[in-house]
N, C-alpha and C positions, 0 to 999 in steps of 0.2 A: 267156660274159660277164667283162670284168674288172671286179675288185672294187675298190671306192676306200671310202676313210676320209672320216668327215665334213668333215675339213680339206680335201680335195680339193674337194668338193661346195661348201665355203666361199668359195672362190677365185672362184666364177662368180657373176657379178654378173646376177641375172635380177631385174629389175626392172618392176613395171608402171607401163603408159603409155596414153594417149589419143590415137589416131590423128585428127590434124588436119586432113590435106591426101593426097588419093590424086589420081595422074596414071597416064593409059596409058603404056607404058614400049615402044614399038615398037622400042626399036634392041636391046631385051635379046634372047639366043638362044634363050631358051622363053619364052612368054608371061608378063607379069609385070606389077605395077604399081610405082613409084614412091611411097614412102608416107614421111609426116614425122608423127612421133609424140612427144608433148610427155610428159617425162618428170619435170616440177615442177622441183625444184632442181637438176636436172641437165640441164635444157634441152631443146631440140627436136631430134631425131636424125633422120636419114634410113635408109631400109632399102629394099632392092629385094625382092620377094616374090612367090611364084607362086600368087596366091591367085585368078587369073581364074576359075578353073572355077566355084567355088561363091559367090563374091561380087563385089557391083558396086561401083566406088566410093562411089557416094553411099552406101550401107549400111555402108562400112566408118568413115565418120568419125563421131566422137563413140564407137567400140568401144574398151572396156578392154581391152588385150593383155599379155602377158607377153615380154619379151624380155632376151637378153642382151648387155648394154651394153660387158663387157669385151672382147670378141673385136676383134682387130686391124681398121680398117677394110679394105674390100674392094672395088675398083674393077669395077662391072659396065657395060659399055659405056664410056657417057660419065658417067657417075653413081657417087658414091664412097658404099657402103652401110656405114652407120657401126655399126649393132646388127643382130642377128638376131631377127628376130619368131618365138615358138615357135607351133608347131602339130603335127598329129598327120594323118597320111596317113589316108587311108580304105582303098580296096584296092590301087591300082596306084600311087603317089605322085603320082599327078596332080592327084587332089581333097585337098587341105590345108585341115584344119579348126582354127581358131584356138584358141589356149587362153587363157581369160580367167578375171578373178575371179568367182565369182557374186555379189558384193556390192561396192558402191562402196567404195573405198578410195584415201587418199590418193596422187596419181601420185608416183611414185619409189620408193614402198616396195619394199623387196628381199623375192624368195620364199626361206621357210626349210622 
């Protein structure tokens, strides 16, 4: 594992957002959803996420998540993914568990 210093970590804009919309994404290579996340003052950003094994669209709406906001946008099929929603794989990388704050926090707040 490569060691980093705090200044490296501080460059990563990991912020809290609330999922406001979810759609199936049949054009993605792997089973995925199109997700819209509200980051408060940073606006609503789009993401493609492989969460279909553990989550239904209706249960994702309203969920707080952590995401990296300062990655370059990435084209996934016909959808531009603007942020990376963070999660942890269970055993085989096919089941992703989302990372969420355990208390309500203002949207857009930075992880530190």
